[in-house]
mmCIF file as gemmi writes it, N, C-alpha and C atoms, coordinates in Angstrom:
data_model
loop_
_atom_site.group_PDB
_atom_site.id
_atom_site.type_symbol
_atom_site.label_atom_id
_atom_site.label_alt_id
_atom_site.label_comp_id
_atom_site.label_asym_id
_atom_site.label_entity_id
_atom_site.label_seq_id
_atom_site.pdbx_PDB_ins_code
_atom_site.Cartn_x
_atom_site.Cartn_y
_atom_site.Cartn_z
_atom_site.occupancy
_atom_site.B_iso_or_equiv
_atom_site.pdbx_formal_charge
_atom_site.auth_seq_id
_atom_site.auth_asym_id
_atom_site.pdbx_PDB_model_num
ATOM 1 N N . MET Axp A 1 ? 39.16 44.519 -26.102 1 0 ? 1 A 1
ATOM 2 C CA . MET Axp A 1 ? 39.378 43.094 -26.286 1 0 ? 1 A 1
ATOM 3 C C . MET Axp A 1 ? 38.125 42.496 -26.948 1 0 ? 1 A 1
ATOM 4 N N . PRO Axp A 2 ? 38.303 41.762 -28.061 1 0 ? 2 A 1
ATOM 5 C CA . PRO Axp A 2 ? 37.13 41.199 -28.742 1 0 ? 2 A 1
ATOM 6 C C . PRO Axp A 2 ? 36.526 40.044 -27.961 1 0 ? 2 A 1
ATOM 7 N N . LYS Axp A 3 ? 35.228 39.885 -28.109 1 0 ? 3 A 1
ATOM 8 C CA . LYS Axp A 3 ? 34.545 38.778 -27.44 1 0 ? 3 A 1
ATOM 9 C C . LYS Axp A 3 ? 34.861 37.468 -28.161 1 0 ? 3 A 1
ATOM 10 N N . PRO Axp A 4 ? 35.065 36.383 -27.41 1 0 ? 4 A 1
ATOM 11 C CA . PRO Axp A 4 ? 35.334 35.097 -28.069 1 0 ? 4 A 1
ATOM 12 C C . PRO Axp A 4 ? 34.061 34.525 -28.69 1 0 ? 4 A 1
ATOM 13 N N . ASN Axp A 5 ? 34.241 33.781 -29.763 1 0 ? 5 A 1
ATOM 14 C CA . ASN Axp A 5 ? 33.102 33.097 -30.376 1 0 ? 5 A 1
ATOM 15 C C . ASN Axp A 5 ? 32.74 31.899 -29.526 1 0 ? 5 A 1
ATOM 16 N N . ILE Axp A 6 ? 31.466 31.721 -29.264 1 0 ? 6 A 1
ATOM 17 C CA . ILE Axp A 6 ? 30.989 30.618 -28.434 1 0 ? 6 A 1
ATOM 18 C C . ILE Axp A 6 ? 30.084 29.742 -29.277 1 0 ? 6 A 1
ATOM 19 N N . TYR Axp A 7 ? 30.29 28.424 -29.19 1 0 ? 7 A 1
ATOM 20 C CA . TYR Axp A 7 ? 29.527 27.464 -29.98 1 0 ? 7 A 1
ATOM 21 C C . TYR Axp A 7 ? 28.953 26.386 -29.065 1 0 ? 7 A 1
ATOM 22 N N . THR Axp A 8 ? 27.894 25.728 -29.525 1 0 ? 8 A 1
ATOM 23 C CA . THR Axp A 8 ? 27.33 24.582 -28.816 1 0 ? 8 A 1
ATOM 24 C C . THR Axp A 8 ? 27.667 23.318 -29.598 1 0 ? 8 A 1
ATOM 25 N N . ASN Axp A 9 ? 27.274 22.163 -29.077 1 0 ? 9 A 1
ATOM 26 C CA . ASN Axp A 9 ? 27.531 20.904 -29.769 1 0 ? 9 A 1
ATOM 27 C C . ASN Axp A 9 ? 26.89 20.884 -31.152 1 0 ? 9 A 1
ATOM 28 N N . GLU Axp A 10 ? 25.691 21.435 -31.272 1 0 ? 10 A 1
ATOM 29 C CA . GLU Axp A 10 ? 25.005 21.469 -32.563 1 0 ? 10 A 1
ATOM 30 C C . GLU Axp A 10 ? 25.792 22.292 -33.578 1 0 ? 10 A 1
ATOM 31 N N . ASP Axp A 11 ? 26.322 23.428 -33.132 1 0 ? 11 A 1
ATOM 32 C CA . ASP Axp A 11 ? 27.109 24.283 -34.022 1 0 ? 11 A 1
ATOM 33 C C . ASP Axp A 11 ? 28.381 23.583 -34.472 1 0 ? 11 A 1
ATOM 34 N N . VAL Axp A 12 ? 29.053 22.923 -33.541 1 0 ? 12 A 1
ATOM 35 C CA . VAL Axp A 12 ? 30.306 22.229 -33.864 1 0 ? 12 A 1
ATOM 36 C C . VAL Axp A 12 ? 30.047 21.094 -34.847 1 0 ? 12 A 1
ATOM 37 N N . ALA Axp A 13 ? 28.985 20.347 -34.643 1 0 ? 13 A 1
ATOM 38 C CA . ALA Axp A 13 ? 28.658 19.249 -35.557 1 0 ? 13 A 1
ATOM 39 C C . ALA Axp A 13 ? 28.41 19.784 -36.963 1 0 ? 13 A 1
ATOM 40 N N . GLU Axp A 14 ? 27.757 20.916 -37.064 1 0 ? 14 A 1
ATOM 41 C CA . GLU Axp A 14 ? 27.488 21.501 -38.375 1 0 ? 14 A 1
ATOM 42 C C . GLU Axp A 14 ? 28.764 22.043 -39.009 1 0 ? 14 A 1
ATOM 43 N N . LEU Axp A 15 ? 29.605 22.729 -38.227 1 0 ? 15 A 1
ATOM 44 C CA . LEU Axp A 15 ? 30.84 23.303 -38.754 1 0 ? 15 A 1
ATOM 45 C C . LEU Axp A 15 ? 31.833 22.234 -39.208 1 0 ? 15 A 1
ATOM 46 N N . CYS Axp A 16 ? 31.908 21.127 -38.473 1 0 ? 16 A 1
ATOM 47 C CA . CYS Axp A 16 ? 32.908 20.093 -38.747 1 0 ? 16 A 1
ATOM 48 C C . CYS Axp A 16 ? 32.362 18.939 -39.581 1 0 ? 16 A 1
ATOM 49 N N . SER Axp A 17 ? 31.131 19.02 -40.003 1 0 ? 17 A 1
ATOM 50 C CA . SER Axp A 17 ? 30.501 17.965 -40.817 1 0 ? 17 A 1
ATOM 51 C C . SER Axp A 17 ? 30.579 16.604 -40.146 1 0 ? 17 A 1
ATOM 52 N N . CYS Axp A 18 ? 30.184 16.559 -38.905 1 0 ? 18 A 1
ATOM 53 C CA . CYS Axp A 18 ? 30.149 15.292 -38.178 1 0 ? 18 A 1
ATOM 54 C C . CYS Axp A 18 ? 28.805 15.203 -37.466 1 0 ? 18 A 1
ATOM 55 N N . SER Axp A 19 ? 28.571 14.091 -36.808 1 0 ? 19 A 1
ATOM 56 C CA . SER Axp A 19 ? 27.303 13.922 -36.112 1 0 ? 19 A 1
ATOM 57 C C . SER Axp A 19 ? 27.321 14.642 -34.759 1 0 ? 19 A 1
ATOM 58 N N . PHE Axp A 20 ? 26.141 14.919 -34.267 1 0 ? 20 A 1
ATOM 59 C CA . PHE Axp A 20 ? 26.004 15.546 -32.952 1 0 ? 20 A 1
ATOM 60 C C . PHE Axp A 20 ? 26.609 14.643 -31.879 1 0 ? 20 A 1
ATOM 61 N N . GLU Axp A 21 ? 26.393 13.331 -32 1 0 ? 21 A 1
ATOM 62 C CA . GLU Axp A 21 ? 26.908 12.373 -31.015 1 0 ? 21 A 1
ATOM 63 C C . GLU Axp A 21 ? 28.434 12.399 -30.942 1 0 ? 21 A 1
ATOM 64 N N . THR Axp A 22 ? 29.098 12.542 -32.075 1 0 ? 22 A 1
ATOM 65 C CA . THR Axp A 22 ? 30.561 12.595 -32.093 1 0 ? 22 A 1
ATOM 66 C C . THR Axp A 22 ? 31.06 13.817 -31.336 1 0 ? 22 A 1
ATOM 67 N N . ALA Axp A 23 ? 30.456 14.957 -31.596 1 0 ? 23 A 1
ATOM 68 C CA . ALA Axp A 23 ? 30.856 16.185 -30.905 1 0 ? 23 A 1
ATOM 69 C C . ALA Axp A 23 ? 30.576 16.075 -29.409 1 0 ? 23 A 1
ATOM 70 N N . LYS Axp A 24 ? 29.433 15.494 -29.055 1 0 ? 24 A 1
ATOM 71 C CA . LYS Axp A 24 ? 29.069 15.366 -27.639 1 0 ? 24 A 1
ATOM 72 C C . LYS Axp A 24 ? 30.024 14.426 -26.908 1 0 ? 24 A 1
ATOM 73 N N . LYS Axp A 25 ? 30.344 13.293 -27.522 1 0 ? 25 A 1
ATOM 74 C CA . LYS Axp A 25 ? 31.253 12.336 -26.88 1 0 ? 25 A 1
ATOM 75 C C . LYS Axp A 25 ? 32.649 12.92 -26.701 1 0 ? 25 A 1
ATOM 76 N N . TYR Axp A 26 ? 33.104 13.703 -27.68 1 0 ? 26 A 1
ATOM 77 C CA . TYR Axp A 26 ? 34.402 14.369 -27.552 1 0 ? 26 A 1
ATOM 78 C C . TYR Axp A 26 ? 34.367 15.363 -26.396 1 0 ? 26 A 1
ATOM 79 N N . ALA Axp A 27 ? 33.283 16.114 -26.283 1 0 ? 27 A 1
ATOM 80 C CA . ALA Axp A 27 ? 33.169 17.133 -25.235 1 0 ? 27 A 1
ATOM 81 C C . ALA Axp A 27 ? 33.064 16.511 -23.847 1 0 ? 27 A 1
ATOM 82 N N . GLN Axp A 28 ? 32.506 15.313 -23.737 1 0 ? 28 A 1
ATOM 83 C CA . GLN Axp A 28 ? 32.312 14.683 -22.432 1 0 ? 28 A 1
ATOM 84 C C . GLN Axp A 28 ? 33.605 14.188 -21.811 1 0 ? 28 A 1
ATOM 85 N N . LYS Axp A 29 ? 34.632 13.94 -22.612 1 0 ? 29 A 1
ATOM 86 C CA . LYS Axp A 29 ? 35.887 13.423 -22.072 1 0 ? 29 A 1
ATOM 87 C C . LYS Axp A 29 ? 36.63 14.537 -21.343 1 0 ? 29 A 1
ATOM 88 N N . PRO Axp A 30 ? 37.006 14.308 -20.081 1 0 ? 30 A 1
ATOM 89 C CA . PRO Axp A 30 ? 37.652 15.372 -19.293 1 0 ? 30 A 1
ATOM 90 C C . PRO Axp A 30 ? 38.993 15.82 -19.857 1 0 ? 30 A 1
ATOM 91 N N . GLU Axp A 31 ? 39.72 14.929 -20.54 1 0 ? 31 A 1
ATOM 92 C CA . GLU Axp A 31 ? 41.039 15.305 -21.064 1 0 ? 31 A 1
ATOM 93 C C . GLU Axp A 31 ? 40.943 16.318 -22.212 1 0 ? 31 A 1
ATOM 94 N N . ASN Axp A 32 ? 39.751 16.482 -22.8 1 0 ? 32 A 1
ATOM 95 C CA . ASN Axp A 32 ? 39.596 17.453 -23.887 1 0 ? 32 A 1
ATOM 96 C C . ASN Axp A 32 ? 39.284 18.856 -23.381 1 0 ? 32 A 1
ATOM 97 N N . GLU Axp A 33 ? 38.977 18.985 -22.102 1 0 ? 33 A 1
ATOM 98 C CA . GLU Axp A 33 ? 38.819 20.27 -21.406 1 0 ? 33 A 1
ATOM 99 C C . GLU Axp A 33 ? 37.811 21.213 -22.073 1 0 ? 33 A 1
ATOM 100 N N . ILE Axp A 34 ? 36.64 20.687 -22.426 1 0 ? 34 A 1
ATOM 101 C CA . ILE Axp A 34 ? 35.569 21.534 -22.952 1 0 ? 34 A 1
ATOM 102 C C . ILE Axp A 34 ? 34.739 22.022 -21.765 1 0 ? 34 A 1
ATOM 103 N N . VAL Axp A 35 ? 34.524 23.321 -21.683 1 0 ? 35 A 1
ATOM 104 C CA . VAL Axp A 35 ? 33.791 23.926 -20.572 1 0 ? 35 A 1
ATOM 105 C C . VAL Axp A 35 ? 32.306 23.601 -20.713 1 0 ? 35 A 1
ATOM 106 N N . PHE Axp A 36 ? 31.629 23.378 -19.575 1 0 ? 36 A 1
ATOM 107 C CA . PHE Axp A 36 ? 30.194 23.129 -19.637 1 0 ? 36 A 1
ATOM 108 C C . PHE Axp A 36 ? 29.456 23.972 -18.619 1 0 ? 36 A 1
ATOM 109 N N . LEU Axp A 37 ? 28.206 24.241 -18.932 1 0 ? 37 A 1
ATOM 110 C CA . LEU Axp A 37 ? 27.299 24.913 -18.004 1 0 ? 37 A 1
ATOM 111 C C . LEU Axp A 37 ? 26.329 23.857 -17.508 1 0 ? 37 A 1
ATOM 112 N N . ASN Axp A 38 ? 26.192 23.746 -16.211 1 0 ? 38 A 1
ATOM 113 C CA . ASN Axp A 38 ? 25.342 22.715 -15.634 1 0 ? 38 A 1
ATOM 114 C C . ASN Axp A 38 ? 23.981 23.315 -15.297 1 0 ? 38 A 1
ATOM 115 N N . THR Axp A 39 ? 22.955 22.846 -15.995 1 0 ? 39 A 1
ATOM 116 C CA . THR Axp A 39 ? 21.596 23.26 -15.658 1 0 ? 39 A 1
ATOM 117 C C . THR Axp A 39 ? 20.971 22.129 -14.843 1 0 ? 39 A 1
ATOM 118 N N . LYS Axp A 40 ? 19.759 22.299 -14.428 1 0 ? 40 A 1
ATOM 119 C CA . LYS Axp A 40 ? 19.117 21.257 -13.619 1 0 ? 40 A 1
ATOM 120 C C . LYS Axp A 40 ? 18.823 20.006 -14.432 1 0 ? 40 A 1
ATOM 121 N N . THR Axp A 41 ? 18.616 20.155 -15.727 1 0 ? 41 A 1
ATOM 122 C CA . THR Axp A 41 ? 18.222 19.004 -16.534 1 0 ? 41 A 1
ATOM 123 C C . THR Axp A 41 ? 19.356 18.408 -17.365 1 0 ? 41 A 1
ATOM 124 N N . ARG Axp A 42 ? 20.346 19.23 -17.78 1 0 ? 42 A 1
ATOM 125 C CA . ARG Axp A 42 ? 21.422 18.694 -18.612 1 0 ? 42 A 1
ATOM 126 C C . ARG Axp A 42 ? 22.632 19.602 -18.602 1 0 ? 42 A 1
ATOM 127 N N . LYS Axp A 43 ? 23.746 19.097 -19.156 1 0 ? 43 A 1
ATOM 128 C CA . LYS Axp A 43 ? 24.954 19.893 -19.321 1 0 ? 43 A 1
ATOM 129 C C . LYS Axp A 43 ? 24.948 20.504 -20.712 1 0 ? 43 A 1
ATOM 130 N N . ILE Axp A 44 ? 25.322 21.762 -20.775 1 0 ? 44 A 1
ATOM 131 C CA . ILE Axp A 44 ? 25.467 22.436 -22.058 1 0 ? 44 A 1
ATOM 132 C C . ILE Axp A 44 ? 26.953 22.714 -22.238 1 0 ? 44 A 1
ATOM 133 N N . TYR Axp A 45 ? 27.55 22.092 -23.253 1 0 ? 45 A 1
ATOM 134 C CA . TYR Axp A 45 ? 28.976 22.274 -23.504 1 0 ? 45 A 1
ATOM 135 C C . TYR Axp A 45 ? 29.194 23.542 -24.312 1 0 ? 45 A 1
ATOM 136 N N . VAL Axp A 46 ? 30.173 24.333 -23.885 1 0 ? 46 A 1
ATOM 137 C CA . VAL Axp A 46 ? 30.494 25.607 -24.52 1 0 ? 46 A 1
ATOM 138 C C . VAL Axp A 46 ? 31.847 25.455 -25.2 1 0 ? 46 A 1
ATOM 139 N N . TRP Axp A 47 ? 31.851 25.586 -26.516 1 0 ? 47 A 1
ATOM 140 C CA . TRP Axp A 47 ? 33.059 25.432 -27.322 1 0 ? 47 A 1
ATOM 141 C C . TRP Axp A 47 ? 33.576 26.808 -27.727 1 0 ? 47 A 1
ATOM 142 N N . PHE Axp A 48 ? 34.902 26.942 -27.744 1 0 ? 48 A 1
ATOM 143 C CA . PHE Axp A 48 ? 35.552 28.15 -28.237 1 0 ? 48 A 1
ATOM 144 C C . PHE Axp A 48 ? 36.337 27.788 -29.493 1 0 ? 48 A 1
ATOM 145 N N . ASP Axp A 49 ? 36.906 28.791 -30.146 1 0 ? 49 A 1
ATOM 146 C CA . ASP Axp A 49 ? 37.622 28.55 -31.403 1 0 ? 49 A 1
ATOM 147 C C . ASP Axp A 49 ? 38.785 27.567 -31.231 1 0 ? 49 A 1
ATOM 148 N N . GLU Axp A 50 ? 39.519 27.681 -30.113 1 0 ? 50 A 1
ATOM 149 C CA . GLU Axp A 50 ? 40.648 26.754 -29.874 1 0 ? 50 A 1
ATOM 150 C C . GLU Axp A 50 ? 40.159 25.316 -29.735 1 0 ? 50 A 1
ATOM 151 N N . ASP Axp A 51 ? 39.018 25.138 -29.083 1 0 ? 51 A 1
ATOM 152 C CA . ASP Axp A 51 ? 38.455 23.799 -28.901 1 0 ? 51 A 1
ATOM 153 C C . ASP Axp A 51 ? 38.074 23.18 -30.246 1 0 ? 51 A 1
ATOM 154 N N . ILE Axp A 52 ? 37.53 23.989 -31.128 1 0 ? 52 A 1
ATOM 155 C CA . ILE Axp A 52 ? 37.137 23.48 -32.438 1 0 ? 52 A 1
ATOM 156 C C . ILE Axp A 52 ? 38.361 23.09 -33.251 1 0 ? 52 A 1
ATOM 157 N N . GLU Axp A 53 ? 39.439 23.87 -33.151 1 0 ? 53 A 1
ATOM 158 C CA . GLU Axp A 53 ? 40.673 23.514 -33.861 1 0 ? 53 A 1
ATOM 159 C C . GLU Axp A 53 ? 41.234 22.187 -33.342 1 0 ? 53 A 1
ATOM 160 N N . ARG Axp A 54 ? 41.213 21.996 -32.017 1 0 ? 54 A 1
ATOM 161 C CA . ARG Axp A 54 ? 41.674 20.714 -31.452 1 0 ? 54 A 1
ATOM 162 C C . ARG Axp A 54 ? 40.79 19.57 -31.916 1 0 ? 54 A 1
ATOM 163 N N . PHE Axp A 55 ? 39.486 19.803 -32.008 1 0 ? 55 A 1
ATOM 164 C CA . PHE Axp A 55 ? 38.547 18.776 -32.45 1 0 ? 55 A 1
ATOM 165 C C . PHE Axp A 55 ? 38.807 18.403 -33.909 1 0 ? 55 A 1
ATOM 166 N N . LYS Axp A 56 ? 39.063 19.388 -34.749 1 0 ? 56 A 1
ATOM 167 C CA . LYS Axp A 56 ? 39.347 19.119 -36.16 1 0 ? 56 A 1
ATOM 168 C C . LYS Axp A 56 ? 40.654 18.353 -36.339 1 0 ? 56 A 1
ATOM 169 N N . ASN Axp A 57 ? 41.628 18.583 -35.46 1 0 ? 57 A 1
ATOM 170 C CA . ASN Axp A 57 ? 42.945 17.948 -35.572 1 0 ? 57 A 1
ATOM 171 C C . ASN Axp A 57 ? 43.069 16.673 -34.75 1 0 ? 57 A 1
ATOM 172 N N . ARG Axp A 58 ? 41.971 16.148 -34.243 1 0 ? 58 A 1
ATOM 173 C CA . ARG Axp A 58 ? 42.023 14.955 -33.401 1 0 ? 58 A 1
ATOM 174 C C . ARG Axp A 58 ? 42.399 13.726 -34.233 1 0 ? 58 A 1
ATOM 175 N N . ASN Axp A 59 ? 42.824 12.684 -33.55 1 0 ? 59 A 1
ATOM 176 C CA . ASN Axp A 59 ? 43.16 11.417 -34.201 1 0 ? 59 A 1
ATOM 177 C C . ASN Axp A 59 ? 41.862 10.69 -34.535 1 0 ? 59 A 1
ATOM 178 N N . THR Axp A 60 ? 41.628 10.467 -35.826 1 0 ? 60 A 1
ATOM 179 C CA . THR Axp A 60 ? 40.393 9.814 -36.238 1 0 ? 60 A 1
ATOM 180 C C . THR Axp A 60 ? 40.632 8.384 -36.715 1 0 ? 60 A 1
ATOM 181 N N . ALA Axp A 61 ? 41.837 7.864 -36.484 1 0 ? 61 A 1
ATOM 182 C CA . ALA Axp A 61 ? 42.122 6.485 -36.887 1 0 ? 61 A 1
ATOM 183 C C . ALA Axp A 61 ? 41.268 5.53 -36.059 1 0 ? 61 A 1
ATOM 184 N N . ARG Axp A 62 ? 40.733 4.517 -36.72 1 0 ? 62 A 1
ATOM 185 C CA . ARG Axp A 62 ? 39.875 3.559 -36.02 1 0 ? 62 A 1
ATOM 186 C C . ARG Axp A 62 ? 40.71 2.425 -35.473 1 0 ? 62 A 1
ATOM 187 N N . GLY Axp A 63 ? 40.195 1.83 -34.435 1 0 ? 63 A 1
ATOM 188 C CA . GLY Axp A 63 ? 40.849 0.647 -33.865 1 0 ? 63 A 1
ATOM 189 C C . GLY Axp A 63 ? 41.947 0.993 -32.895 1 0 ? 63 A 1
ATOM 190 N N . ARG Axp A 64 ? 42.597 -0.053 -32.446 1 0 ? 64 A 1
ATOM 191 C CA . ARG Axp A 64 ? 43.652 0.077 -31.453 1 0 ? 64 A 1
ATOM 192 C C . ARG Axp A 64 ? 44.98 0.372 -32.148 1 0 ? 64 A 1
ATOM 193 N N . PRO Axp A 65 ? 45.789 1.283 -31.602 1 0 ? 65 A 1
ATOM 194 C CA . PRO Axp A 65 ? 47.066 1.598 -32.249 1 0 ? 65 A 1
ATOM 195 C C . PRO Axp A 65 ? 48.045 0.406 -32.16 1 0 ? 65 A 1
ATOM 196 N N . ARG Axp A 66 ? 48.894 0.302 -33.158 1 0 ? 66 A 1
ATOM 197 C CA . ARG Axp A 66 ? 49.896 -0.771 -33.188 1 0 ? 66 A 1
ATOM 198 C C . ARG Axp A 66 ? 50.982 -0.537 -32.163 1 0 ? 66 A 1
ATOM 199 N N . LYS Axp A 67 ? 51.563 -1.635 -31.689 1 0 ? 67 A 1
ATOM 200 C CA . LYS Axp A 67 ? 52.729 -1.526 -30.817 1 0 ? 67 A 1
ATOM 201 C C . LYS Axp A 67 ? 53.953 -1.297 -31.694 1 0 ? 67 A 1
ATOM 202 N N . VAL Axp A 68 ? 54.802 -0.405 -31.267 1 0 ? 68 A 1
ATOM 203 C CA . VAL Axp A 68 ? 56.009 -0.102 -32.064 1 0 ? 68 A 1
ATOM 204 C C . VAL Axp A 68 ? 57.213 -0.759 -31.467 1 0 ? 68 A 1
């Protein structure tokens, strides 16, 4: 079984051409289910290939959605 590719927030920001803050804020939301390692000083978010695909396909529309 091949090992999964593991990425950090810095790697994701570079791969997706976005800011580090955008990747971090996406990872912090519990509904996005990004795994984290808790150290004594900070959380390190661990991204896998599926997580990056979900991040690339996220809704990037600004503002509040219209009522239909």
